[in-house]
C-alpha positions, 0 to 999 in steps of 0.5 A: 535540517538536523545537524547530523545531515549534510547541508549543501550550499545549493540546497535551500529548504523553505521554512514551511517544509517539514524536515524529519529528525532522527526520531521521526526517521525511526518512526517513518521507517517502522511505519514503512516496514509495517506497510511493506508487510501489509502490502505483501500480505494483502497481495496474497489474501483472498479478501483483497477484492473486498478490501479494494471495494472498501477503499473505494467506498472510503474514497467516495465518502472523502470526496462527498465530505469535501464537496459538501454532499451532505446526504451522501456523506450522512449515509456513508457516515452511518455505514462507517460507524459499524465498519469495525464490526463489518471488518471483524465479520468479513475478515475474521480469518485474515485478522486471525492469520495476521495475529498468528503471523505476529506470534510466529515472528516472535518464536521464529521457525523451528525447522530448516526446509532449505537444508541441502541434504533434505532438499536433495532427498526430497527432489529425488523422491519427487522426481521418481514419483513424477516419472512413475506418475504416482500422485503425491501431496507434500506439505512444508510448513512455514512459520504459521501454525497448520493445526486449525487448517488440516484434519486427520492424519497419522502421527509418524515422526520418522526421519525422511528417506526416499523409500519411506516417502515412496512407500507412503504414496504407493497406490496400495498404501491406505494413506496415499490419497492424503498429504504428508507433513514434512518438518525439516528432516522429520516426516511428521504425519501422513494421510492428512486432509487439507482444505480445498480451494474454490479458485477454479481459474487458478487450478486450471486442469489440476485435480483434487490434490492441486485443489488441496495444495492451493487451499492450504497455501491460501490459508497459511504460509506453507509450501505444498508440493503436488505431483499429478498422476495423470500428467506426471508434473510437479506443481508448487502452491505458495502464497495463495497461488499455484504453478507447475514447474518446468521440471522436477529438479526446479523444486530445490530452487523454489523451496530455497527461495522461500525459506532462504531469502539470501538466495535472491537477495541481490534481486529483491529490489527488482521484483514486486517486493522491491516495488512494494518497499518503495511504495510503503516508504513513500506512503509512510513519509506522506502519512508522516507529513499529514499526521505529524507536522501536517497537524501543526499550525504554521505560516507561509507567504505566497505571491498573489495577483491583484485583480481590480473588479467593479470598475466605474462605467465608461472607465478601463484600467490603465495600470495597477501598482503593484500588480502583485502582493505578498500574502502571509497565510496561517493554517495547518501545515498540510493545507499550506502545502497546497496553497501554491496550487490554489488560486490565491489572489487579491480582488479590489472593489474599484466602485469608489473610483467613480468618486476619484479614489485611486488608492485602496487598502487591502483587507483580509476579505479581499484575499481569495483563498481556501476557507481553511486558511486565514490571512495574517498580513498583506505586504504592501497593504495598499495599491494604486490604480490608474483609469482612463476613459474607455473611448481613449483606450479604444482609440487607434494609436497615433490618432 
């Protein structure tokens, strides 16, 4: 173990078990963070079903190769030679969003939708719109750019106020059917057209405004607020999903929980995000063990049971000494980790026992093991057997 880690007296680490150093821990942590972000992203992406299908095909290919199903493996190998092109074609929108998200991390967010004054004003305006059953669609941009997802709109650049918001969504206003883009305290644009979602199951009874809100939430990290003029309800679309709030006043909590992670930081590990983080950490550690030390050659000693085969006719085995031996195996560390779960044993061909031979030398060919491993040493190298006539063995005791 590394010198800076405590080493309790009761903790015994086998020499074949890889122990990460501090640089390895940094490596594993970085991979775990990227894995955590990837899991969260693919939970929200519309392509997750296609990704699941691709993962199933990869698993079938892996099984076919290990079971030596040559025809199946050859067909899948031909498919995976063009899989990069397939991924680019099928997931081009998602890949572009990934790169945009990376770029947005660098520049950060240039607004603060969680500001108390702006939120209070927004909640009051949305509550009045819902009470009067006036349809409205409000976009709160996140870190990802909106320009390629929205069309049209009139640039306003005015400071947000309750009368301004109510007047824009007034039925007599020419821009009331579009959306407004609210960046912090600035009402950036109005009469903006958003992409429509085709997820009718998620929309339920929602109309065009809800389809537009969900359509944008499926394509970027913006929050879309939709007020229904038929039901007077307030719905929030985010992370590719939409839900109706129990009351308009809950809007402030919904927005704060998105743009201010400290609101629920004491509960993050209890939810899906915490489970994703644990899953990513376990996956990163397993991947490190397979890729980094798992690719190194190592040796490991295991206990192997001695099995005596091909006994002379009319003879039965009385005893074998010793009945197990220590076999030292050599191979990739990841293959050695599975050595205990495989049937490692020693088979002795006792055919020469019919000529009186009772001592046998164990060779590497006598060791039953995985083909991926080689035998370095067997200790002890010889075993002795004792035989007796089958009639004596079958005779009743005391006869």
